[in-house]
C-alpha positions as CSV (number, residue, x, y, z in Angstrom):
1,M,27.3,-14.7,-16.7
2,S,30.9,-14.7,-15.8
3,S,32.8,-17.7,-14.6
4,H,32.9,-16.2,-11.1
5,D,29.1,-15.9,-11.1
6,I,28.7,-19.5,-12.3
7,N,30.9,-20.8,-9.5
8,Q,29.1,-18.6,-7.0
9,S,25.7,-20.0,-8.1
10,R,27.0,-23.6,-7.9
11,D,28.4,-22.9,-4.4
12,R,25.1,-21.5,-3.2
13,L,23.3,-24.6,-4.3
14,I,25.8,-26.9,-2.6
15,A,25.6,-24.8,0.6
16,G,21.8,-25.2,0.4
17,V,22.2,-29.0,0.1
18,R,24.5,-29.1,3.2
19,R,22.0,-27.0,5.2
20,F,19.2,-29.3,4.2
21,Q,21.2,-32.4,5.2
22,K,22.2,-30.8,8.5
23,E,19.2,-28.8,9.6
24,I,16.1,-29.9,7.7
25,Y,16.3,-33.6,7.0
26,P,17.1,-34.7,10.5
27,N,13.9,-33.1,11.8
28,Q,11.8,-34.7,9.1
29,K,13.7,-38.0,8.7
30,E,10.7,-40.2,9.5
31,R,8.5,-38.3,7.1
32,Y,11.0,-38.6,4.2
33,Q,11.5,-42.3,4.9
34,K,7.8,-42.9,5.0
35,V,7.1,-41.4,1.6
36,A,10.1,-43.2,0.2
37,R,8.8,-46.5,1.5
38,E,5.1,-46.0,0.7
39,G,5.4,-44.0,-2.5
40,Q,3.8,-40.6,-3.3
41,K,0.2,-40.0,-2.7
42,P,-0.4,-36.3,-3.5
43,H,-3.8,-34.9,-3.0
44,T,-3.4,-32.1,-5.6
45,L,-1.8,-31.4,-8.9
46,F,-0.5,-27.8,-8.7
47,I,0.0,-26.1,-12.1
48,T,1.9,-22.9,-11.9
49,C,4.5,-20.7,-13.7
50,A,8.2,-21.5,-13.8
51,D,8.9,-18.1,-12.4
52,S,11.6,-18.5,-9.8
53,R,9.8,-16.2,-7.3
54,I,7.1,-18.8,-6.8
55,D,7.5,-21.6,-4.3
56,P,4.3,-23.8,-4.4
57,E,5.3,-25.9,-1.4
58,L,6.1,-22.9,0.7
59,I,2.9,-21.0,-0.3
60,T,0.7,-24.0,0.5
61,Q,2.9,-25.2,3.4
62,S,3.0,-28.7,1.8
63,G,5.5,-31.3,2.7
64,P,7.1,-34.2,0.7
65,G,4.5,-36.2,-1.2
66,E,1.6,-33.9,-0.7
67,I,1.4,-31.9,-4.0
68,F,2.4,-32.9,-7.5
69,V,3.8,-29.8,-9.2
70,L,3.8,-28.9,-12.9
71,R,5.6,-25.7,-13.8
72,N,6.0,-24.0,-17.2
73,I,6.0,-20.5,-18.7
74,G,2.7,-18.9,-18.0
75,N,1.0,-21.8,-16.1
76,I,-0.3,-22.9,-19.5
77,V,-2.3,-26.1,-20.2
78,P,-2.6,-26.7,-24.0
79,A,-6.0,-28.2,-25.0
80,Y,-5.7,-32.0,-25.4
81,G,-4.1,-32.9,-28.7
82,E,-2.8,-29.4,-29.4
83,V,0.7,-29.9,-27.9
84,M,1.8,-33.4,-26.9
85,G,4.7,-32.2,-24.8
86,G,5.4,-32.6,-21.1
87,V,2.2,-31.1,-19.8
88,T,-0.3,-33.7,-21.1
89,P,1.4,-36.8,-19.7
90,I,1.9,-35.1,-16.3
91,I,-1.8,-34.3,-16.1
92,E,-2.7,-37.9,-17.2
93,Y,-0.4,-39.4,-14.7
94,A,-1.5,-37.2,-11.8
95,V,-5.2,-37.9,-12.5
96,C,-5.3,-41.4,-13.8
97,E,-2.4,-43.0,-11.9
98,L,-1.9,-40.9,-8.7
99,G,-5.6,-40.2,-8.3
100,V,-5.4,-36.6,-7.2
101,G,-8.7,-35.1,-6.2
102,H,-7.9,-31.5,-6.9
103,I,-6.1,-29.5,-9.7
104,V,-5.0,-25.9,-9.1
105,V,-4.0,-23.6,-11.9
106,C,-2.1,-20.8,-10.2
107,G,-1.1,-17.6,-12.0
108,H,0.9,-14.8,-10.4
109,S,1.5,-11.1,-10.4
110,D,4.0,-9.5,-12.7
111,C,3.9,-12.6,-15.0
112,G,6.6,-12.3,-17.8
113,A,4.6,-14.6,-20.0
114,M,1.5,-12.4,-19.9
115,H,3.8,-9.4,-20.4
116,G,5.0,-11.1,-23.6
117,L,1.4,-11.6,-24.8
118,L,0.6,-8.0,-24.3
119,H,3.8,-6.8,-25.9
120,P,5.0,-9.4,-28.5
121,E,8.1,-7.4,-29.2
122,K,9.4,-8.5,-25.8
123,V,9.6,-12.1,-27.0
124,A,10.4,-11.4,-30.6
125,G,13.7,-13.3,-30.4
126,L,12.2,-16.3,-28.6
127,P,10.4,-18.3,-31.3
128,T,9.6,-21.3,-29.1
129,V,8.2,-19.0,-26.4
130,Q,6.1,-17.2,-29.0
131,A,4.7,-20.6,-30.1
132,W,4.0,-21.6,-26.6
133,L,2.1,-18.4,-25.7
134,R,-0.4,-19.1,-28.5
135,N,-2.0,-21.4,-26.0
136,A,-3.0,-18.2,-24.1
137,E,-4.2,-16.0,-26.9
138,A,-7.8,-16.7,-26.2
139,A,-7.4,-15.0,-22.8
140,L,-5.8,-11.9,-24.5
141,S,-8.7,-11.7,-27.0
142,I,-11.2,-11.8,-24.2
143,V,-9.5,-9.1,-22.2
144,R,-9.2,-6.8,-25.3
145,Q,-12.9,-7.3,-26.3
146,R,-14.1,-6.7,-22.7
147,S,-12.4,-3.4,-22.3
148,Q,-9.4,-1.3,-23.3
149,P,-7.6,-0.5,-20.1
150,E,-5.8,2.8,-20.1
151,E,-3.1,1.5,-17.8
152,D,-0.8,-1.4,-18.8
153,S,-0.8,-2.7,-15.2
154,S,-4.6,-3.0,-15.3
155,A,-4.5,-4.9,-18.6
156,L,-1.8,-7.2,-17.2
157,E,-3.9,-8.0,-14.0
158,E,-6.9,-8.8,-16.1
159,L,-4.9,-11.0,-18.4
160,I,-3.3,-12.9,-15.6
161,E,-6.7,-13.7,-14.2
162,E,-8.3,-14.5,-17.6
163,N,-5.4,-16.8,-18.5
164,V,-6.0,-18.9,-15.4
165,L,-9.7,-19.3,-16.3
166,Q,-8.8,-20.2,-19.9
167,Q,-6.3,-22.8,-18.8
168,L,-9.0,-24.4,-16.6
169,H,-11.2,-24.7,-19.7
170,H,-8.3,-26.4,-21.5
171,L,-7.9,-28.8,-18.7
172,Q,-11.4,-30.1,-19.2
173,T,-10.5,-31.2,-22.7
174,H,-8.1,-33.8,-21.3
175,P,-9.9,-37.2,-21.2
176,G,-8.7,-38.2,-17.8
177,V,-9.8,-34.9,-16.3
178,A,-13.1,-34.9,-18.1
179,G,-13.8,-38.4,-16.8
180,A,-12.8,-37.7,-13.2
181,L,-14.9,-34.5,-13.2
182,A,-18.0,-36.4,-14.5
183,A,-17.5,-39.0,-11.8
184,G,-17.3,-36.4,-9.1
185,K,-13.7,-37.5,-8.2
186,L,-12.0,-34.2,-9.1
187,A,-12.3,-30.5,-8.5
188,L,-10.6,-27.6,-10.3
189,S,-9.5,-24.3,-8.9
190,G,-8.1,-21.1,-10.3
191,W,-5.6,-19.1,-8.1
192,V,-3.6,-16.0,-8.5
193,Y,-0.6,-15.4,-6.2
194,D,0.5,-11.9,-5.4
195,I,4.3,-12.1,-5.0
196,A,4.8,-8.8,-3.2
197,H,2.1,-9.2,-0.7
198,G,2.0,-13.0,-0.1
199,A,-1.7,-12.9,-1.0
200,V,-3.6,-15.7,-2.8
201,H,-6.9,-15.1,-4.6
202,I,-9.2,-18.0,-5.6
203,Y,-11.8,-17.8,-8.3
204,D,-15.4,-18.0,-7.0
205,E,-17.8,-19.3,-9.6
206,G,-20.8,-17.9,-7.7
207,Q,-19.5,-14.3,-7.7
208,H,-17.5,-14.6,-10.9
209,K,-14.4,-13.1,-9.4
210,F,-11.2,-13.9,-7.6
211,L,-11.5,-13.6,-3.8
212,A,-8.7,-13.3,-1.3
213,V,-7.8,-16.0,1.1
214,T,-7.6,-14.4,4.5
215,S,-5.5,-15.5,7.5
216,E,-8.4,-15.2,9.9
217,Q,-10.4,-18.1,8.5
218,P,-9.9,-21.0,6.1
219,R,-11.6,-20.8,2.6
220,T,-12.9,-23.6,0.5
221,S,-13.4,-22.8,-3.2
222,G,-15.8,-24.6,-5.5
223,A,-14.7,-26.1,-8.8
224,A,-14.0,-23.6,-11.5
225,G,-14.3,-23.9,-15.2
């Protein structure tokens, strides 16, 4: 990136801040002041990919203080005790301190992390990324054992969905999550977001597949995992 590009990216950010201060904040001033005064009380922990094309608040039309967002490469949740990085304390804090009643693991179309799992050569020069993606290798193994898709796009779609389900299983190894689930205080959901079409599919345990959320009627999904 050239110095011109760097300056341009900085200027775009500053322009965005000015627009927020002028156009957005004044219309929601009371709301921002309320959450600043009363603290955050999110209803959901939303775990999704760090991909810049995903905007959790926009997709769910959530405002300040409504969802607690955790983002990383591949919307991955290491099993408890496997990797004591930033993911584990965020989950613990969201469940045990903030008392969220819902956790969503949201994958997405054209996921670079899942591309990297399918084609390790794409991340050959990224050792920490390679290590991180080991937390999704079970999903890759399941997809390969289930079938051998002829088209790479088909394999990718299957892997994106299976990865979401495997991360939901990993979530349940976290003590706070396990306890809240046993007490009936928490639900888990698996989502896949289609970037190009603005579509969201939610895993339905009864039908064992991801079903589209339609604009005609609201959809409530049962816990997955």
